[in-house]
C-alpha positions in Angstrom: 0.0 0.0 0.0 1.5 3.3 -1.1 1.3 6.4 1.1 -1.2 7.9 -1.3 -3.4 4.8 -1.2 -3.1 4.8 2.6 -4.2 8.4 2.7 -7.3 7.8 0.7 -8.3 4.7 2.7 -7.3 6.3 6.0 -9.8 9.1 5.3 -12.5 6.5 4.7 -11.7 4.6 7.9 -11.6 7.8 10.0 -15.0 8.7 8.5 -16.3 5.3 9.4 -15.2 5.7 13.0 -16.8 9.2 13.2 -20.0 7.8 11.7 -19.9 4.9 14.2 -19.7 7.4 17.1 -22.7 9.3 15.7 -24.9 6.2 15.2 -23.8 4.2 18.3 -27.2 4.7 20.0 -28.9 2.9 17.1 -27.3 -0.5 17.9 -28.3 -2.9 20.7 -25.8 -2.3 23.5 -25.2 -6.0 24.1 -24.4 -8.0 21.0 -27.2 -10.4 19.9 -24.8 -12.8 18.3 -25.0 -16.4 19.3 -21.8 -18.5 19.7 -20.4 -19.3 16.3 -22.3 -16.8 14.3 -19.2 -15.0 13.0 -17.2 -18.2 12.6 -19.9 -19.6 10.4 -19.9 -16.5 8.2 -16.1 -16.4 7.6 -14.3 -18.6 5.0 -12.5 -21.5 6.6 -9.3 -20.7 4.6 -7.5 -17.5 3.8 -7.8 -15.8 0.4 -5.2 -16.8 -2.2 -5.2 -13.3 -3.7 -5.4 -10.1 -1.7 -7.6 -7.2 -2.7 -4.8 -4.7 -2.7 -5.7 -1.1 -2.2 -8.1 -0.9 -5.0 -11.9 -1.4 -5.1 -11.6 -4.6 -3.1 -11.5 -2.4 0.0 -15.2 -1.6 -0.6 -15.9 -5.2 0.3 -13.8 -5.1 3.4 -15.5 -2.0 4.7 -18.9 -3.5 3.8 -18.0 -6.6 5.8 -17.1 -4.5 8.7 -20.7 -3.4 8.9 -22.2 -6.7 7.8 -20.1 -9.2 9.8 -18.3 -7.3 12.6 -20.7 -4.8 14.0 -23.4 -7.4 14.9 -20.8 -9.1 17.0 -19.8 -6.0 18.9 -21.0 -5.2 22.4 -20.8 -1.4 22.4 -18.7 -0.3 25.3 -18.8 3.3 24.3 -22.6 3.3 24.0 -24.4 5.7 26.4 -26.5 2.8 27.6 -23.5 0.7 28.6 -23.6 0.3 32.4 -22.4 -3.3 32.8 -18.7 -2.9 33.9 -16.4 -0.2 34.9 -16.0 1.9 31.8 -13.4 1.4 29.1 -13.2 5.0 28.0 -12.3 6.0 24.4 -12.1 9.6 23.2 -11.2 11.4 20.0 -7.7 12.5 21.3 -6.9 8.9 22.5 -8.0 7.4 19.2 -5.8 9.8 17.3 -2.9 9.1 19.6 -3.4 5.3 18.9 -3.4 6.0 15.2 -0.2 8.0 15.3 1.4 5.3 17.6 0.5 2.7 15.0 1.7 4.9 12.2 5.1 5.5 13.8 5.4 1.7 14.4 8.1 1.9 17.0 8.9 -0.8 19.6 10.0 1.1 22.7 11.6 -1.7 24.8 14.8 0.3 25.3 15.5 4.0 25.5 17.7 3.6 22.4 14.8 2.0 20.4 12.5 4.9 21.2 14.0 7.8 23.1 10.8 9.9 22.7 8.6 7.1 23.7 10.6 6.5 26.9 10.9 10.1 28.0 7.3 11.0 27.1 6.1 8.1 29.2 8.3 9.2 32.1 6.9 12.7 32.0 3.3 11.6 31.5 3.5 9.4 34.6 4.8 12.4 36.5 1.9 14.5 35.2 -0.6 11.8 36.1 0.9 11.4 39.6 0.5 15.2 40.2 -3.1 15.0 38.9 -4.2 12.4 41.4 -2.1 13.5 44.3 0.7 10.9 44.5 3.9 11.8 46.4 6.9 12.7 44.2 8.8 9.7 45.6 6.8 7.4 43.2 8.3 6.6 39.8 6.0 5.3 37.1 5.5 3.4 33.8 2.6 2.2 31.7 1.5 -1.4 32.0 -1.1 -3.1 29.9 -3.7 -3.7 32.6 -4.0 -3.6 36.4 -3.6 -7.4 36.4 0.0 -6.9 35.0 0.6 -4.1 37.6 -0.4 -6.4 40.4 1.8 -9.2 39.1 4.9 -7.0 38.7 4.3 -5.5 42.2 4.2 -9.0 43.7 7.3 -10.1 41.9 9.2 -7.0 43.1 8.0 -7.7 46.6 9.1 -11.3 46.4 12.5 -10.2 45.1 12.9 -7.8 48.1 11.7 -10.4 50.6 14.1 -13.2 49.5 13.7 -16.8 50.3 11.2 -18.4 52.7 7.6 -19.6 53.2 6.1 -16.4 51.7 2.5 -15.4 52.2 0.5 -12.6 50.7 -2.8 -11.0 51.7 -5.7 -9.3 50.0 -9.4 -8.6 50.9 -12.0 -11.2 50.2 -13.5 -8.6 47.8 -10.1 -8.1 45.9 -10.0 -8.5 42.2 -9.4 -12.0 40.8 -6.1 -10.8 39.3 -4.5 -10.8 42.7 -5.2 -14.5 43.0 -3.9 -15.0 39.4 -0.7 -13.1 40.2 -0.1 -15.3 43.3 -0.7 -18.4 41.2 1.8 -17.3 38.6 4.4 -16.2 41.2 3.9 -19.5 43.2 2.8 -17.6 46.3 0.2 -18.5 48.9 -2.5 -15.8 49.0 -4.7 -15.5 52.1 -8.0 -13.6 51.8 -8.8 -11.2 54.7 -12.3 -10.8 56.0 -14.2 -7.6 55.3 -16.1 -5.1 57.5 -19.8 -4.4 57.0 -19.0 -1.8 54.4 -17.1 -4.6 52.4 -13.7 -3.0 53.0 -10.8 -5.1 54.3 -10.7 -5.4 58.1 -7.3 -4.1 59.4 -7.7 -5.9 62.7 -8.2 -9.2 60.9 -5.2 -8.5 58.7 -3.0 -7.9 61.7 -4.2 -11.1 63.4 -3.5 -13.1 60.2 0.0 -11.6 59.9 0.8 -12.4 63.6 -0.6 -15.9 63.2 1.5 -16.7 60.1 4.7 -15.3 61.8 4.1 -17.5 64.8 3.9 -20.5 62.5 7.3 -19.6 61.0 5.9 -18.2 57.8 7.0 -15.0 56.1 4.3 -12.4 55.4 5.7 -10.1 52.6 2.9 -8.5 50.5 -0.5 -6.9 51.1 -2.8 -5.7 48.3 -5.2 -3.0 49.3 -8.1 -2.3 46.9 -9.3 1.3 46.5 -12.6 0.7 44.7 -13.4 -3.1 44.6 -15.0 -4.4 41.4 -18.2 -5.7 43.1 -19.1 -2.6 45.1 -16.4 0.1 45.0 -15.5 -0.6 48.6 -12.4 1.3 49.8 -9.8 -0.6 51.7 -8.0 1.5 54.3 -4.2 1.8 53.6 -2.9 0.2 56.8 0.4 1.0 58.5 2.4 -2.2 57.9 5.8 -3.5 59.2 8.6 -2.2 56.9 9.3 -5.7 55.5 5.8 -6.0 54.0 5.2 -4.5 50.5 1.9 -2.6 50.3 0.4 -2.5 46.8 -2.6 -0.3 46.2 -4.9 -1.4 43.4 -7.0 1.7 42.5 -7.6 0.6 38.9 -11.0 2.2 38.6 -11.3 4.6 41.6 -7.9 6.1 41.2 -9.1 8.2 38.2 -11.5 10.0 40.6 -8.5 11.3 42.5 -8.0 14.0 39.8 -10.8 15.6 41.9 -9.4 16.7 45.3 -12.6 15.8 47.1 -12.0 12.1 46.4 -8.4 11.9 47.5 -9.5 10.7 50.9 -9.7 7.3 49.3 -5.9 7.1 49.1 -5.0 8.7 52.5 -1.9 7.0 53.6 -0.6 6.3 50.1 2.8 7.7 51.1 3.3 4.4 53.0 2.6 2.3 49.9 5.4 0.6 47.9 3.4 0.6 44.6 0.2 2.0 43.2 -1.9 1.4 40.1 -4.7 3.1 38.4 -6.1 2.7 34.8 -6.6 5.8 32.7 -8.3 3.4 30.2 -11.1 2.8 32.7 -12.4 6.3 33.5 -9.9 8.9 32.2 -10.8 9.0 28.5 -7.7 7.1 27.4 -8.5 4.1 25.2 -7.5 0.6 26.2 -4.8 -0.4 27.1 -3.2 2.0 29.5 -2.5 1.0 33.2 -0.5 3.5 35.2 1.9 1.8 37.7 4.1 3.6 40.2 6.6 2.3 42.7 8.8 3.8 45.5 11.2 0.8 45.2 12.5 0.8 41.6 15.5 -1.2 42.6 13.4 -4.2 43.7 11.2 -4.0 40.6 14.1 -4.0 38.1 15.9 -6.5 40.2 13.0 -8.9 39.8 12.4 -8.3 36.1 15.7 -7.4 34.4 17.4 -9.9 32.2 20.1 -8.5 29.9 21.5 -10.7 27.2 24.3 -9.2 25.0 21.9 -8.2 22.2 20.0 -5.8 24.6 23.1 -4.0 25.9 23.4 -0.4 24.8 25.8 2.5 25.3 23.3 4.3 27.5 22.8 1.6 30.1 22.7 3.1 33.6 22.1 6.6 32.3 18.5 6.1 31.0 15.3 4.2 31.8 14.8 0.9 29.8 11.2 0.2 30.5 11.6 -3.5 29.4 12.9 -3.9 33.0 9.6 -2.7 34.5 7.3 -5.2 32.8 6.7 -8.9 31.9 7.0 -8.6 28.1 10.1 -7.4 26.4 8.3 -5.3 23.7 6.2 -2.3 24.4 4.0 0.0 22.4 4.1 3.8 22.4 1.1 4.1 24.7 2.2 7.4 26.3 1.3 9.3 23.1 -2.5 8.8 23.6 -2.2 9.8 27.3 -0.3 13.0 26.2 -3.0 13.8 23.7 -5.8 13.2 26.3 -4.2 15.3 29.1 -3.4 18.2 26.7 -6.8 18.1 25.1 -8.9 18.1 28.2 -6.6 19.6 30.8 -7.0 18.9 34.5 -10.2 20.9 34.5 -11.8 18.8 31.8 -10.8 15.6 33.4 -12.3 16.7 36.7 -15.6 17.7 35.0 -15.7 14.3 33.3 -15.5 12.4 36.6 -17.9 14.7 38.5 -20.5 14.5 35.8 -20.7 10.7 36.2 -20.7 10.8 40.0 -23.6 13.2 39.9 -25.5 10.9 37.5 -24.9 8.0 39.9 -26.2 10.1 42.8 -29.5 10.7 40.9 -29.9 7.0 40.0 -29.2 6.1 43.6 -32.0 8.5 44.7 -34.4 7.0 42.3 -33.7 3.5 43.7 -34.2 4.7 47.2 -37.5 6.3 46.4 -39.0 3.2 44.8 -40.1 0.6 47.5 -39.8 -2.3 45.0 -36.0 -1.9 45.0 -33.2 -1.7 47.6 -29.6 -0.4 47.7 -27.1 -3.2 48.4 -23.9 -1.3 49.2 -22.8 2.2 50.0 -22.2 4.2 46.8 -18.7 5.7 46.6 -18.3 7.0 43.1 -20.3 6.2 40.0 -21.3 2.5 40.7 -24.7 1.8 42.2 -25.4 -1.7 43.6 -29.1 -2.5 44.0 -31.6 -5.2 43.5 -35.3 -5.8 43.3 -36.8 -6.8 46.6 -37.4 -10.5 46.0 -35.5 -13.7 45.1 -32.2 -14.1 43.3 -34.1 -15.8 40.4 -36.4 -12.7 40.1 -33.3 -10.5 39.9 -31.6 -12.7 37.3 -34.8 -12.6 35.2 -35.0 -8.8 35.5 -31.4 -8.4 34.4 -31.8 -10.8 31.5 -34.9 -8.9 30.3 -33.2 -5.5 30.5 -30.1 -6.7 28.6 -32.2 -8.5 26.0 -34.0 -5.2 25.2 -30.8 -3.8 23.6 -31.5 -0.4 25.2 -29.2 -0.9 28.2 -26.6 -3.3 29.5 -26.1 -4.0 33.2 -24.1 -6.7 35.0 -24.4 -8.4 38.4 -22.4 -9.5 41.4 -23.1 -11.4 44.6 -22.6 -9.5 47.8 -22.4 -10.9 51.3 -25.8 -10.7 53.0 -27.5 -9.4 49.9 -27.2 -12.2 47.3 -27.6 -11.5 43.6 -27.0 -7.8 43.1 -27.4 -5.6 40.0 -24.5 -3.2 39.1 -25.2 0.1 37.5 -21.8 1.4 36.5 -22.0 4.9 34.9 -19.0 6.0 32.9 -19.3 6.0 29.2 -18.2 9.3 27.7 -21.5 9.9 25.9 -23.8 9.0 28.8 -26.2 11.8 29.8 -29.0 12.0 32.3 -31.6 10.9 29.7 -29.7 7.6 29.2 -29.6 6.9 32.9 -33.3 7.8 33.2 -34.2 5.6 30.3 -32.4 2.6 31.9 -34.2 3.3 35.2 -37.6 3.5 33.4 -36.7 0.2 31.7 -35.9 -1.5 35.0 -39.2 -0.2 36.6 -41.2 -1.3 33.6 
């Protein structure tokens, strides 16, 4: 494909994306495809001859509408309330496009000096925006799951040998257990308080019990904004030989607003911290911001330097390959740079506050309708609620709402409440009319 052919097709693809954004409300939010629908429509073998950049691309773009769109669950739809958001925005999409166009692989400073240094500065900007102490140094991981794993590996490296044991709340994300499985670590789950946050007294007792048995506690994951209910674990004072990792994948974005920084009070005691701009900060997937105060333990755990990766600048620059599981890395800082420069701190705060206000209104509607009940304290833009009745009745209600195509919600199971519906407000295009329409649908 020549540059001129690319230019012509690129215009068409950008137009397609813009058209998609304009018509996104016309699609059912949850895909209605059945298992195997797309597989059955695709040829079993690849084409012998390609279409080139000529008229054959008409067929490809037609197939995008005919084959792919029906199999899309529309995360950017204003009626998407199922999971914590996966924000995309115009600046982020353009940043992704430019990153792909540049086509660099920034594993080393030498293979992408601008990629490395822009990332360093963006993580400094982001730390300032959410109120992290300057002692933290950061990089971009793919997801919070990767951030948890690298934090645990760094903690294990610092702790050394022994019968190591890690701790997390019973409400912590499943990625903490997966990280422990990968690292070969025993993870103990700490009981929660009535508000579903980790019980510090129970944690202290478990640590003391394990030490008395000759075990070596070494790692605690505190969750700021649990997946099920957005519960906020306190950031406990821990013995200096325990690594405290803070998983604020969703809720951390809200800390751009000073009124929400109470959630990370005590973060100066943490060894690592994670939040995902791709969840709620208008930066398209994937972009997980990870910081640590102990870079030496992180790179000690992850650095492997064969001869072919040695460069003349070693020791003078950051090589982000030493901060992550993969060797290769994309130029993800570019889209974050575009987003922060486009919206500014003011725009990002307005984005968060708008969704929180919408959640407050939805919460008030639930409270006023005697057929429904709230199931957990609302912290940010997630409302946990259920119809008064059996779990089966709530499952049936959720299935009917999602089958309508007009809204998409998800569920969890909360202690003492059972089957609970989750209304997670966060899509960039969501307005009060969409939240009201979802509530009217639930009531109907």
